[in-house]
C-alpha positions in Angstrom: -21.0 29.6 6.3 -20.3 28.7 2.6 -18.3 25.6 1.7 -15.4 27.8 0.6 -14.9 28.7 4.3 -15.6 25.3 5.9 -12.9 22.8 6.7 -13.2 19.4 5.1 -9.8 18.0 6.0 -7.0 19.7 8.0 -3.4 19.2 7.0 -2.0 21.1 10.0 -3.6 22.7 13.0 -1.6 24.7 15.5 -2.7 26.5 18.7 -0.5 29.0 20.4 -0.5 29.6 24.2 -2.1 32.8 25.3 0.4 35.6 25.9 -0.8 39.2 26.0 -3.6 38.4 23.6 -7.3 38.8 24.0 -8.1 35.8 21.9 -6.4 32.5 21.0 -3.8 32.5 18.3 -4.2 29.6 15.8 -3.3 28.5 12.3 -5.0 25.9 10.1 -3.8 24.6 6.7 -6.7 22.6 5.2 -8.8 21.5 2.3 -12.2 23.2 2.3 -15.6 21.7 1.4 -15.3 23.3 -2.1 -12.1 21.2 -2.7 -9.6 24.0 -2.5 -6.5 24.1 -0.3 -6.5 27.2 2.0 -4.8 28.7 5.0 -6.8 30.1 7.9 -5.4 31.9 11.0 -6.5 34.2 13.8 -7.0 37.7 12.6 -4.6 40.4 13.9 -2.7 38.4 16.5 -1.1 35.8 14.2 0.5 38.6 12.1 1.3 40.7 15.1 2.8 38.1 17.4 4.5 36.0 14.7 5.2 38.4 11.9 8.1 36.5 10.3 6.3 33.2 10.5 3.2 34.8 9.0 5.2 36.2 6.0 7.0 32.9 5.5 3.9 30.8 5.6 2.3 33.0 2.9 5.3 33.3 0.6 5.1 30.1 -1.5 2.5 28.1 -3.4 0.9 25.0 -1.9 1.7 26.3 1.6 -1.7 25.2 2.9 -0.9 21.5 2.2 2.9 21.4 2.8 3.4 23.8 5.7 3.8 22.4 9.2 3.7 24.7 12.2 4.0 24.1 15.9 3.8 26.7 18.7 5.5 26.6 22.1 5.5 28.9 25.1 6.6 32.6 25.0 6.2 33.1 21.3 8.4 30.1 20.4 7.6 28.2 17.2 9.0 25.9 14.6 7.7 25.6 11.0 8.9 23.8 7.8 7.6 22.9 4.4 8.5 20.5 1.7 11.2 22.0 -0.5 11.1 25.3 1.5 13.3 24.5 4.5 12.4 25.6 8.0 12.1 28.6 10.2 12.0 28.9 14.0 12.3 31.3 16.9 12.5 31.1 20.7 13.0 27.3 20.8 15.2 25.5 23.4 19.0 25.9 22.8 19.6 22.2 22.7 16.9 21.6 20.1 18.2 24.5 18.0 21.7 23.1 18.1 20.4 19.7 16.9 18.5 21.4 14.1 21.5 23.4 12.9 23.8 20.3 12.9 21.3 18.0 11.0 21.3 17.7 7.3 17.6 16.7 7.3 14.6 18.9 7.9 12.3 17.3 10.6 8.9 16.0 9.7 7.6 16.5 13.3 8.6 18.9 16.0 6.7 19.4 19.3 7.4 22.1 21.9 6.2 21.5 25.5 6.4 23.0 28.9 9.7 24.1 30.6 11.8 23.7 27.4 10.6 20.2 26.7 10.9 19.2 23.0 10.6 16.3 20.6 11.9 16.0 17.0 11.5 13.3 14.3 13.3 13.1 10.9 12.2 11.6 7.6 14.0 8.3 8.3 12.1 8.0 11.6 15.1 8.9 13.7 13.9 10.6 16.8 15.3 12.7 19.6 13.8 14.4 22.7 14.4 16.0 26.0 11.4 16.3 28.3 13.4 17.7 31.2 11.7 15.4 33.7 8.2 16.0 32.4 5.8 13.8 30.4 7.1 10.7 32.3 4.6 8.3 30.8 5.3 9.4 27.3 9.0 9.2 28.0 8.6 5.5 28.9 6.4 4.8 25.8 9.1 6.2 23.5 11.9 4.3 25.2 9.9 1.0 24.9 8.8 1.5 21.3 10.5 -0.4 18.5 12.8 1.6 16.2 10.6 3.3 13.5 7.4 2.4 15.3 6.5 6.0 16.2 5.2 8.3 13.4 3.9 11.3 15.3 4.2 12.9 18.8 2.6 16.0 20.2 3.3 17.3 23.7 1.1 19.9 25.4 2.6 23.4 26.0 0.0 23.8 28.7 0.3 20.7 30.8 3.4 18.6 31.7 1.7 15.3 31.5 -0.6 15.7 28.4 0.6 14.1 25.2 -0.5 12.3 22.0 1.5 9.7 20.2 0.7 7.7 17.0 2.3 4.5 15.8 3.0 2.8 12.4 0.5 0.1 13.1 -2.3 2.7 13.3 -2.7 2.8 17.1 -2.5 5.9 19.3 -1.9 6.6 22.9 -2.6 9.7 24.8 -3.2 11.3 28.2 -5.6 14.3 28.6 -6.7 13.5 32.2 -8.3 16.5 33.7 -9.3 18.0 30.4 -12.8 19.4 29.6 -15.5 16.8 29.9 -16.9 17.6 26.4 -13.8 16.0 25.0 -15.2 12.6 26.0 -18.4 13.3 24.2 -16.7 14.3 21.0 -14.3 11.3 21.1 -17.1 8.8 21.8 -18.7 10.0 18.6 -15.4 9.5 16.7 -14.9 6.1 18.2 -18.3 5.0 17.1 -17.4 6.0 13.5 -14.2 4.1 13.8 -16.0 0.9 14.9 -18.4 1.2 11.9 -15.5 1.7 9.5 -13.6 -1.3 11.0 -16.6 -3.5 10.4 -16.9 -2.2 6.8 -13.2 -2.8 6.2 -13.4 -6.3 7.7 -16.2 -7.3 5.3 -14.3 -5.8 2.4 -11.2 -7.8 3.2 -13.0 -11.1 3.7 -15.5 -11.0 0.8 -14.8 -13.8 -1.7 -13.4 -12.8 -5.1 -15.2 -13.8 -8.3 -13.6 -16.8 -10.0 -12.4 -16.2 -13.6 -13.3 -18.5 -16.5 -10.5 -21.0 -16.9 -10.0 -23.1 -20.1 -10.1 -26.9 -19.7 -6.5 -27.2 -20.9 -5.2 -24.7 -18.3 -4.6 -25.2 -14.7 -4.5 -22.3 -12.2 -5.2 -21.2 -8.7 -6.4 -17.9 -7.5 -5.7 -17.0 -3.9 -8.1 -15.0 -1.9 -6.5 -12.0 -0.1 -5.7 -12.6 3.6 -7.9 -10.6 6.0 -6.3 -7.5 7.4 -5.1 -8.0 10.9 -6.5 -5.5 13.4 -5.3 -4.5 16.8 -7.8 -5.8 19.3 -9.2 -3.4 21.9 -8.2 -4.0 25.5 -9.8 -2.7 28.7 -7.3 -2.6 31.6 -8.1 0.5 33.6 -8.0 2.5 30.4 -10.2 3.2 27.4 -9.3 1.7 24.1 -10.9 1.8 20.7 -10.9 -0.6 17.7 -8.3 0.0 15.1 -8.7 1.2 11.6 -6.3 2.7 9.0 -4.5 5.8 10.0 -5.0 9.0 8.1 -1.5 10.5 8.2 0.0 12.3 5.2 3.4 10.8 4.6 5.5 10.0 1.6 6.2 6.4 0.4 9.8 6.9 1.5 8.7 6.8 5.1 6.7 3.6 4.8 9.3 1.8 2.8 12.3 2.7 4.9 14.1 -0.6 5.8 16.4 0.6 8.6 15.6 3.0 11.4 17.8 4.5 14.1 16.4 5.3 17.5 17.9 8.1 19.6 17.2 7.3 23.3 19.5 9.9 24.9 17.4 11.5 27.6 18.6 14.2 30.0 17.0 14.7 33.3 18.1 18.2 34.2 16.9 20.9 36.5 14.3 23.2 35.0 15.7 26.7 34.7 13.8 29.9 34.7 12.7 30.8 31.2 13.3 34.3 29.9 11.3 35.7 27.0 13.1 34.7 23.9 14.0 36.8 21.0 11.4 36.7 18.2 14.1 37.0 15.6 13.6 34.0 13.3 16.1 31.4 12.2 15.9 29.6 8.9 16.9 26.1 7.9 18.5 25.7 4.5 17.7 22.1 3.6 14.7 21.1 1.6 12.3 18.8 3.3 12.0 15.6 1.2 8.7 14.3 2.6 5.2 15.5 3.3 4.2 16.3 6.9 1.8 14.4 9.1 -1.7 15.7 9.0 -5.3 14.7 9.6 -4.5 13.7 13.2 -7.5 13.2 15.4 -7.3 14.2 19.0 -8.5 12.0 21.9 -10.5 11.6 25.1 -9.2 12.9 28.5 -8.0 9.4 29.3 -5.0 7.2 28.6 -6.0 5.0 25.7 -5.0 3.0 22.6 -7.0 3.6 19.4 -6.8 3.9 15.6 -7.3 6.8 13.3 -9.4 7.4 10.3 -10.7 10.3 8.3 -13.8 11.8 10.0 -16.7 14.0 8.8 -15.6 17.7 8.4 -17.9 19.2 11.1 -16.9 16.7 13.8 -13.3 16.8 13.1 -13.2 20.6 13.0 -15.0 21.0 16.3 -12.7 18.4 17.9 -9.4 19.9 16.7 -10.4 23.3 17.7 -10.6 22.2 21.3 -7.3 20.3 21.5 -3.8 21.8 21.2 
């Protein structure tokens, strides 16, 4: 395959659950090995099952880099793009009500099983309703400091599978029971992280060259402090050494000084889900930030780790196996 068709760095990868399709439905916005930003998606079924989303995602320039898409069950989806507002269909009614009443376009939305959902706004305000599922993730979110969480994904296939990333570069996840090849792929990723952490540590602690100082001048040059890294811990779980995260976000997110935390959780009875209308709904606000991207997916165990950019081939093979 030529470099023009090979993924170097994904901005957004979304996998839709199987529903009356002979093959998986997927979408990828990415930078290819030839340096261009491109959109790839499953032939036939993306346009057939999500016609309004397909038209919207191809209707403006720079969509490959700025468009964020997440799929849920029964043809549900949410998508948004910087400066282009948002579009959705078939999402839970309580999430839709929150989206309509908000003046901000979310930077992260995740749709799970049985009407479970999570939403994050540019100032790191978060809201969620897991309807009794994802209990471990629910506790993680409640215990997290305001503004500490930067990304959450919940599986539309399994009520306990999740992935969450934090401001300090750590991640937690649970894919217990997943395919065993996930472990092999993630061990390769963790080995690369360890090597990059060692390289980063040496770069931060290397002495700086001292400048020539005239005899009549007095000065002092401070050496930079080494970067603090989160130490790995083994307590019945697998953890990896930390390294800088590779999440695309605007400076406004990192420099925000005050965050609010919405911890309203409803534990309600799961109701039967009827097939939602595929009629799309559009948001009118312009999204002021860039969306999370370049997320790596983990081992089938609960763990704490750090994220970095990975080689194209390994990242592509890994992301294609995870939701």
